[in-house]
N, C-alpha and C positions, 0 to 999 in steps of 0.2 A: 182109231189112233196112228197118226203118223208121228214117227220118231225123227229126227234129225240129227247127225252127229259130224262136226267138221272138223276138218284137218289140214296141215300143209302149212300153216301160219309159221312164220319165222322172222327173223332178221335181215337184212340184206341192203345193202349199198344202191344208193341213185343208179337208174338204168339197167338195174337186175331184172330176173324174172323171178316170178312164182306160179305153182298151180296149185289151187286150193280144191280139196274134195268136199263132198257133203253124201255121207250115206244114208241113204233114206229108207226106213222100212215101214210098212204098214199104208203106202201108198197103192190104194186100190180104186181110185179114180177112175174113169175113161177120160175125161177133161180133166186138165189139170194145168195150172201155173208152177213153174219154180223160179225163184230168184235170187241175188245174192244183193245184202246191203251190207252198210259199214256205217261205225260212228265214231268218232275221234272224241278225243273227251271235250267236254264242255259245248259239244256240236249236236244238233239232232241227226238223227239216223237220216241214211241218206240210199235211196235204190239206187242202183247201180247199173244192174243186168238182170234181165229175167228172158225166160224160154217159156213156150207153152207145148203142148202136148202135139201139135203140126210141126213144132220145130223153128214157130217163127219167135224170135228174140228183139228183144227192146234193151237200150243202153241209155246211161245218162251222158250226158255231152261232155263231163268231166273225165270217161274210160273211153270213151268211143273212139277205137283205130288204135288204143293199146289192148284192152281186155277182150278177153272172147268166152261168152257162156257156151256150156255145150252140156250135154246128157249121156249119161252110160246105156248099157243095155237095161230092158225091163224096167225103166222108170226108177230104178236103186240107187243111180249116182250122179250127183250132180259137180259139174266141175267150173272154175274159173281160171283160168289162163291168164295172167297177167304180166305184162312186158314193158319196158321202159319205166320201171317205177319211179317216183320222185316220191320227196320228201311229205306233200299232201296227201298221199296216199296210206299215210300211217294212219293205222284205226283197228279195231274189231271188227272181223267180218263174221256175218251172220247169211245163213242160208234158211230159206221160207219156201214152205207151199200151201198151195189153195188148190182144191177142187172144184174148179170153174174155169169157163172158157170165158173169153173176152172179144169182140169182136173187132176192137180197135188193136188189139196185140196185147201182150202179158204187160200188166202193170208194172210202176215202180215205187207205187203208195204202199207204205208200210201198213196201211189199215187194212188193205185188200188181203191181207195174208193171213191166215188162221193158225200155222204151225210152224214153230220157230227151233232151230239150233241153240246152242250155247255160246257158241261163236270159237274164233281161233283169231289171235294175235297178230298183226301184220306190221312189222316196224321197219322204215327206211331211214338210215341213218347213214352219214359218212362217218 
């Protein structure tokens, strides 16, 4: 059983930066993908960044060039560095893990991931 706990969400002004963290326990998979999703009120969940056990990354166009996904040691921590935040980045942010390898790179589709955290709120406002 994989457990995930997100942290780092906050309220920031447009143009600001935040780093989200996801503490992961129980991830014994050799091949895996880890991802960040977000969901704003009234919107569908959006996969925004993913990374696999080889370090291959995927990004949604909406965050490419502004957000960076990375993982810590021993598959136990996932990070999302968010720069140049704008109002449209306001959402609940979730991390997710799947014990699988994808030849085309880590996916950004919600249905591909089995384990999810409870989320951390990011609010961008002036």
